[in-house]
C-alpha positions in Angstrom: 105.2 20.7 -52.1 104.8 17.1 -53.3 107.0 15.8 -50.5 105.0 17.7 -48.0 101.7 16.3 -49.4 103.1 12.8 -49.3 104.2 13.3 -45.7 100.8 14.6 -44.7 99.1 11.6 -46.4 101.3 9.1 -44.7 101.0 10.7 -41.2 97.3 11.2 -41.3 96.6 7.8 -42.8 98.5 6.2 -40.0 96.7 8.4 -37.4 93.4 7.4 -39.0 94.1 3.7 -38.2 95.2 4.6 -34.7 92.2 6.7 -33.7 90.6 3.9 -31.7 88.1 5.2 -29.3 87.6 8.6 -31.0 89.6 11.2 -32.8 91.0 12.9 -29.7 93.0 9.8 -28.8 95.5 10.6 -31.5 96.0 14.3 -30.5 99.3 13.6 -28.7 100.8 11.8 -31.7 99.4 14.3 -34.2 100.9 17.1 -32.1 104.3 15.3 -32.0 104.4 14.8 -35.7 103.2 18.3 -36.7 105.2 20.2 -34.0 108.2 18.1 -33.0 109.0 15.9 -36.0 108.2 18.1 -39.0 108.3 21.5 -37.4 105.3 22.7 -39.4 104.2 24.9 -36.5 104.9 25.7 -32.9 103.0 23.9 -30.1 101.1 27.2 -29.3 99.8 27.4 -32.8 98.7 23.7 -32.7 96.8 24.5 -29.5 95.2 27.5 -31.2 94.1 25.5 -34.2 92.7 22.8 -31.8 90.7 25.5 -29.9 89.4 26.9 -33.2 88.4 23.4 -34.4 86.6 22.7 -31.1 84.8 26.1 -31.2 83.6 25.7 -34.7 80.5 23.7 -35.6 81.2 20.4 -37.3 83.3 17.3 -36.6 85.6 17.5 -33.5 88.6 16.6 -35.7 88.3 19.7 -37.9 91.9 20.3 -36.7 93.1 17.8 -39.3 91.7 20.0 -42.1 93.1 23.1 -40.5 96.6 21.6 -40.2 96.5 20.5 -43.8 95.4 24.0 -44.9 98.1 25.7 -42.7 100.9 23.4 -44.0 100.0 23.2 -47.7 96.9 25.2 -48.5 94.0 23.7 -50.3 95.8 20.6 -51.5 97.0 20.0 -48.0 93.5 20.4 -46.6 92.2 17.8 -49.1 95.0 15.4 -48.5 94.8 15.5 -44.7 91.0 15.1 -44.7 91.0 12.1 -47.1 93.9 10.5 -45.3 92.4 10.9 -41.9 88.9 9.9 -42.6 89.2 7.5 -45.5 91.1 4.5 -44.0 89.3 4.5 -40.7 85.9 4.7 -42.4 86.8 1.6 -44.5 88.0 -0.3 -41.4 84.9 0.7 -39.5 82.6 -0.7 -42.2 84.3 -4.1 -41.9 84.6 -4.0 -38.1 80.9 -3.2 -37.7 80.0 -6.2 -39.9 82.3 -8.5 -37.8 81.0 -6.9 -34.5 77.4 -7.8 -35.5 78.4 -11.2 -36.6 79.9 -12.0 -33.2 77.4 -10.2 -31.0 76.6 -13.2 -28.9 80.3 -14.1 -28.1 81.5 -13.5 -24.5 84.9 -12.2 -25.7 83.1 -9.2 -27.3 81.9 -8.0 -23.9 85.4 -8.5 -22.3 87.0 -6.5 -25.1 84.6 -3.6 -24.5 85.3 -3.6 -20.8 89.0 -3.5 -21.4 89.0 -0.9 -24.1 86.9 1.7 -22.2 89.6 2.6 -19.5 92.3 2.6 -22.2 90.4 5.0 -24.3 89.6 7.3 -21.3 93.3 7.3 -20.5 94.3 8.3 -24.0 91.7 11.1 -24.1 93.0 12.4 -20.7 96.6 12.4 -22.1 95.3 14.4 -25.1 93.7 17.0 -22.7 96.9 17.2 -20.7 99.0 17.7 -23.9 96.8 20.5 -25.2 96.8 22.2 -21.7 100.6 22.0 -21.4 101.1 23.5 -24.9 98.6 26.4 -24.4 98.8 27.3 -20.6 101.8 29.5 -20.2 100.9 31.2 -17.0 99.5 30.2 -13.6 96.3 32.0 -14.3 95.9 30.1 -17.6 96.4 26.8 -15.6 93.8 28.0 -13.1 91.3 28.7 -15.8 91.9 25.3 -17.4 91.4 23.6 -14.0 88.3 25.6 -13.2 86.8 24.9 -16.7 87.5 21.1 -16.3 85.9 21.1 -12.8 82.8 23.0 -14.1 82.5 20.7 -17.1 82.8 17.6 -14.9 80.5 18.7 -12.1 77.7 20.6 -14.0 75.6 20.1 -17.1 76.6 23.5 -18.5 76.8 23.3 -22.3 80.4 23.5 -23.5 79.6 26.4 -25.8 79.0 28.5 -22.6 82.4 27.5 -21.3 84.0 28.5 -24.7 82.1 31.8 -24.6 83.4 32.5 -21.1 87.0 31.6 -22.2 86.6 34.0 -25.1 85.5 36.8 -22.8 88.4 36.2 -20.5 90.8 36.2 -23.4 89.3 39.5 -24.7 90.0 41.2 -21.3 93.6 40.2 -21.5 93.3 38.5 -18.1 96.0 35.8 -17.8 98.4 37.1 -20.4 
């Protein structure tokens, strides 16, 4: 158990410092570590935990806590949560101070312009990874594509999309 907790602490501390642009940018690496490297769960279970974390109220990275709980119970939940949110919070405090200090520098604007498309690309890769792991049928792929299109083209609240997905799942459609 101690080796597992140490592994969780190392993995999620590293991910904490890589989560530039938001937590979802680290999903591909998180999934790789949890599913492919350590074999703590299959990809379908990772996707299910991700869906549960997104549907639940609270931070969008609740998946970190759920993974810790799944792998090592309460101690795992505590370790993953502290490891994921602690290091990045400390770095953020220092970065915000420096960001304010250099607010009039031209390089700051250029850095922002360059980081936005990179962050968008990483988030898109995360979405593709989750879709690939969870969509096992053509109907599931169609539902994913339709949901993405509706989310992009309308102002429908995501909870309505989640509710629709739950109803589709309850019918057994797409299994």
